[in-house]
C-alpha positions, -999 to +999 in steps of 0.1 A: -463-360-515-428-367-529-424-387-561-407-415-541-436-417-517-460-416-544-444-446-564-442-465-531-479-459-524-489-469-559-468-500-560-483-509-525-518-508-541-507-531-569-488-555-548-513-559-519-543-560-544-525-587-564-518-606-533-553-604-522-566-615-557-542-646-556-552-655-521-589-654-530-583-674-560-565-699-538-594-699-513-620-708-542-596-736-553-594-749-516-632-748-513-637-766-546-619-797-530-637-794-496-608-778-477-627-750-460-601-746-432-576-735-460-603-715-477-611-695-448-573-688-441-567-677-476-599-652-475-584-640-442-550-634-459-568-617-489-586-593-465-553-585-447-537-576-480-567-554-488-564-536-455-527-530-462-537-516-496-563-493-480-536-480-458-516-470-488-546-454-506-555-437-474-521-421-473-525-410-508-559-395-501-546-377-470-518-362-489-544-349-515-568-336-489-539-316-473-533-299-506-503-321-517-516-328-550-499-355-571-497-361-607-521-387-619-505-410-643-515-441-661-497-462-633-518-443-606-550-451-625-539-488-629-531-492-592-566-479-583-582-503-609-561-531-595-572-525-559-610-521-569-608-554-590-592-573-560-618-561-537-647-572-560-628-606-565-625-612-529-661-605-522-671-628-550-647-655-538-665-654-503-697-661-520-684-689-541-669-704-511-703-703-493-719-720-523-693-748-520-700-751-484-736-757-491-727-783-519-705-802-495-729-801-464-758-819-485 
């Protein structure tokens, strides 16, 4: 994979991961005030961002599997860390929203 393509894929992971985490945080905030329609939309937005991030990651993995090895840099590691944190945060946000649903339904 060419250096420019690598950088675009890495920045995609960071950008889409960051978007997912922000949307998940907004979803929790919406659930906290009882706006579950907005919370559900924000979680859907977070999941869409994670899908986009996975596409970028899959492109990188495909290139690696085809023998086009890339140099692993701190930025590469950071992008993977950012994505994994965003996935975990979105999963946790879903659970928190469900807890708020229970609180508001009682």
